[in-house]
C-alpha positions in Angstrom: -150.3 -112.2 254.5 -152.4 -112.1 257.6 -153.6 -108.8 259.1 -151.7 -107.8 262.2 -148.8 -109.8 261.0 -147.6 -107.4 258.2 -144.1 -105.9 258.4 -143.1 -102.6 256.7 -140.4 -102.5 254.0 -138.5 -100.1 256.3 -138.3 -103.0 258.8 -137.4 -105.4 256.1 -134.6 -103.0 254.9 -132.8 -103.5 258.3 -132.2 -107.1 257.5 -128.7 -106.9 256.1 -128.7 -110.3 254.6 -125.3 -109.9 252.8 -123.6 -109.4 256.3 -125.1 -112.5 257.9 -123.3 -115.7 258.5 -125.5 -118.8 259.0 -125.2 -122.0 260.9 -127.7 -124.8 260.2 -128.4 -127.0 263.2 -130.6 -129.5 261.3 -133.4 -129.9 258.8 -136.5 -132.0 259.0 -139.5 -133.0 256.9 -142.4 -135.3 256.3 -144.0 -136.4 253.0 -147.5 -137.8 252.5 -146.4 -141.4 252.1 -143.7 -141.4 254.8 -144.0 -144.3 257.3 -142.4 -142.2 259.9 -145.0 -140.4 261.9 -144.8 -137.3 264.1 -146.9 -136.7 267.3 -150.3 -135.2 266.6 -149.5 -132.4 269.0 -146.1 -130.7 269.8 -145.5 -127.9 272.3 -142.1 -126.4 272.6 -139.7 -123.4 272.9 -136.4 -123.5 271.0 -133.2 -121.5 271.3 -132.7 -120.9 267.6 -134.5 -119.8 264.5 -136.8 -122.0 262.4 -138.5 -121.8 259.0 -141.3 -124.2 258.3 -143.1 -124.7 255.0 -146.3 -126.7 255.1 -146.5 -129.0 252.0 -149.7 -130.9 252.9 -152.2 -131.9 255.6 -154.3 -129.9 257.9 -154.1 -128.6 261.5 -153.4 -125.6 263.6 -150.2 -123.8 264.8 -149.9 -121.3 267.6 -146.9 -119.0 267.7 -146.8 -116.8 270.8 -150.4 -115.7 271.1 -151.3 -116.0 267.4 -153.1 -118.9 265.8 -152.8 -119.9 262.1 -154.2 -122.7 260.0 -151.9 -125.5 258.9 -152.5 -125.9 255.2 -150.4 -126.4 252.1 -148.4 -123.4 251.1 -148.1 -121.7 254.5 -144.7 -120.5 255.5 -143.9 -119.9 259.2 -140.9 -118.2 260.8 -140.3 -118.9 264.5 -137.6 -117.0 266.3 -135.8 -118.0 269.5 -137.5 -118.3 272.9 -141.1 -118.0 271.5 -143.4 -120.7 272.7 -145.3 -122.5 269.9 -147.3 -125.6 269.3 -148.5 -127.7 266.4 -151.8 -129.7 266.3 -152.0 -132.0 263.3 -155.2 -133.4 261.9 -155.4 -137.1 262.7 -156.8 -138.2 259.3 -154.8 -135.7 257.2 -151.5 -135.4 259.0 -149.2 -132.4 258.5 -146.5 -132.7 255.8 -143.7 -130.1 255.9 -140.1 -129.0 255.4 -138.2 -127.2 258.1 -134.8 -125.7 258.7 -133.4 -124.8 262.2 -130.6 -122.2 262.1 -128.7 -119.5 263.9 -126.8 -116.5 262.5 -124.3 -113.8 263.3 -123.8 -110.5 261.7 -120.2 -110.3 260.3 -118.9 -107.0 259.0 -115.4 -105.8 257.9 -114.1 -102.3 257.8 -110.6 -100.8 257.8 -109.2 -104.3 257.9 -111.0 -105.3 261.1 -113.7 -108.0 261.5 -116.7 -107.4 263.7 -119.1 -110.2 264.8 -122.5 -109.6 266.4 -124.6 -112.5 267.6 -128.2 -112.9 266.5 -129.8 -110.9 269.3 -132.8 -109.9 267.2 -135.3 -111.8 265.0 -135.1 -111.6 261.2 -137.5 -109.1 259.8 -139.8 -111.8 258.3 -143.5 -112.3 258.7 -144.4 -114.9 261.3 -146.9 -116.6 259.0 -147.8 -116.1 255.3 -149.2 -118.0 252.3 -146.6 -118.7 249.6 -148.5 -121.5 247.8 -148.1 -119.7 244.4 -144.3 -119.0 244.9 -142.6 -121.9 243.1 -139.1 -120.5 243.8 -139.6 -120.6 247.6 -140.9 -124.1 247.5 -138.2 -125.3 245.2 -135.4 -123.8 247.2 -136.8 -125.3 250.5 -137.0 -128.7 248.9 -133.4 -128.5 247.6 -132.2 -127.4 251.0 -133.8 -130.2 252.9 -132.9 -132.8 250.3 -129.2 -131.7 250.4 -129.2 -131.9 254.2 -130.5 -135.5 254.2 -128.5 -136.8 251.2 -125.3 -135.0 252.5 -123.3 -134.8 249.2 -119.7 -133.6 249.4 -119.7 -130.0 250.7 -123.3 -130.3 251.8 -122.8 -127.8 254.7 -121.7 -125.1 252.3 -124.4 -126.0 249.8 -127.2 -125.9 252.5 -126.0 -122.5 253.8 -126.0 -121.1 250.3 -129.5 -122.5 249.7 -130.7 -121.0 253.0 -129.5 -117.5 251.9 -131.2 -117.9 248.5 -134.4 -119.0 250.3 -134.4 -116.0 252.5 -133.8 -113.7 249.5 -136.8 -115.4 247.8 -138.9 -114.8 250.8 -138.0 -111.1 251.0 -138.7 -110.7 247.3 -142.1 -112.4 247.8 -142.8 -110.0 250.6 -141.9 -107.0 248.4 -144.4 -108.0 245.8 -147.1 -107.4 248.4 -145.9 -103.8 249.0 -144.8 -102.6 245.6 -146.7 -102.5 242.4 -145.2 -104.0 239.2 -145.0 -100.6 237.4 -142.6 -99.2 240.0 -140.5 -102.4 240.0 -140.0 -102.1 236.2 -139.0 -98.4 236.6 -136.3 -99.3 239.2 -135.1 -102.1 236.9 -134.9 -99.6 234.1 -132.8 -97.3 236.3 -130.4 -100.0 237.2 -129.9 -101.0 233.6 -129.3 -97.4 232.7 -126.7 -97.2 235.4 -124.8 -100.1 234.0 -125.0 -98.7 230.5 -123.8 -95.2 231.6 -121.3 -96.3 234.2 -118.8 -93.6 233.0 -121.2 -90.8 233.7 -122.2 -88.8 236.7 -125.9 -89.4 237.3 -128.1 -87.4 239.6 -131.3 -88.3 241.4 -133.1 -85.5 239.6 -132.0 -86.8 236.2 -133.1 -90.4 237.0 -136.4 -89.4 238.5 -137.3 -87.4 235.4 -136.3 -90.4 233.2 -138.9 -92.7 234.9 -141.4 -90.0 235.6 -141.4 -90.3 239.4 -140.8 -87.6 242.0 -137.3 -87.6 243.4 -138.6 -88.2 246.9 -140.7 -91.2 245.9 -137.9 -92.7 243.8 -135.4 -92.3 246.6 -137.6 -94.1 249.0 -138.8 -96.9 246.8 -135.3 -97.5 245.4 -133.9 -98.0 248.8 -136.8 -100.2 249.8 -136.1 -102.4 246.8 -132.3 -102.6 246.7 -131.3 -101.7 250.3 -129.2 -98.8 249.0 -129.8 -95.1 248.2 -129.8 -94.3 244.4 -126.3 -92.7 244.5 -124.9 -95.3 246.9 -126.1 -98.0 244.5 -124.6 -96.3 241.5 -121.3 -95.9 243.4 -121.4 -99.7 244.2 -121.9 -100.5 240.5 -118.9 -98.3 239.7 -116.7 -99.9 242.4 -117.7 -103.4 241.3 -116.6 -102.5 237.8 -113.4 -100.9 239.2 -112.4 -104.1 240.9 -113.0 -106.0 237.6 -110.9 -103.6 235.6 -108.0 -103.6 238.2 -108.1 -107.4 238.4 -107.4 -107.6 234.7 -104.1 -105.8 235.4 -104.2 -103.5 232.3 -105.2 -100.3 234.0 -103.8 -98.5 237.1 -105.9 -96.9 239.7 -105.9 -93.4 238.2 -106.9 -94.8 234.8 -109.7 -96.9 236.3 -111.0 -93.8 238.1 -111.1 -91.9 234.8 -112.8 -94.7 232.9 -115.6 -94.7 235.5 -116.1 -90.9 235.4 -114.3 -89.9 238.6 -112.5 -86.7 237.8 -110.9 -86.7 241.3 -108.7 -89.7 242.0 -108.8 -89.0 245.8 -112.6 -89.0 245.8 -112.6 -92.3 243.9 -110.3 -93.7 246.6 -112.6 -92.6 249.4 -115.6 -94.1 247.7 -113.7 -97.3 247.0 -112.5 -97.7 250.6 -116.0 -96.9 252.0 -117.4 -99.8 249.9 -114.5 -102.3 250.2 -112.8 -101.5 253.5 -109.4 -101.1 251.7 -108.0 -98.5 249.4 -107.9 -99.2 245.6 -104.1 -99.1 245.7 -104.1 -101.9 248.3 -106.7 -103.8 246.4 -104.6 -103.5 243.2 -101.4 -104.6 245.0 -103.0 -107.6 246.7 -105.1 -108.9 243.8 -103.0 -108.0 240.8 -99.4 -108.4 242.1 -100.3 -110.8 244.9 -98.3 -108.8 247.4 
């Protein structure tokens, strides 16, 4: 990542990817042997978002007031209304994959939907090198190929691939901020949560288990998952609760007991906070199809 273009994980955390709804305007691309040529120089300002992966060639790109080299493996994010220009090398023309998109934040609570347009940029680096990240390159290729081939359901397929691509980019960014040892400890905690879903776990207990201070664990866990330790554990419990209720063999009170909730009313509050409806309503709608 280039100096001066780094973002903090706290900024990254604000990107609530699971609440974003995407619309893809179009995709584009150029391979080495393509007969179709693009202008050597392009200057423009667009009204939507764009991701560009450089797959070959040489040149320069200016985004706002920052300049970057165009070389294989560079990933660029351009947000709306930012002037930018490309200058491709004449003898070694730029090859790339690109996707142009817009998004809105869609949330639901207490049975009401709320939609917020994409007023802000995504918390992604403007330019970074992802040459060694096979997953990003593979997802980008699949996204553009699906757009051009247009198989049945391609609009849904490409939106799904775009979300997977963004997740891969975020994970790549986290690798630059977080050492592997800490990542393994967080994975250990998550596994432990699933294996002890019926228990009441505390931050102190978990921090001792992985030999990290409670403060440090709390911060890094949220940076990695987007949730606090306890909120994540509650989410694991609620996901399991939905699974158990959907099977139709257990009622709400029994499910609460299986998951370690001694207070059925507290279980209901946690469930509604996560799902937007009470467990009783969920049970009725999903089990008895009311």
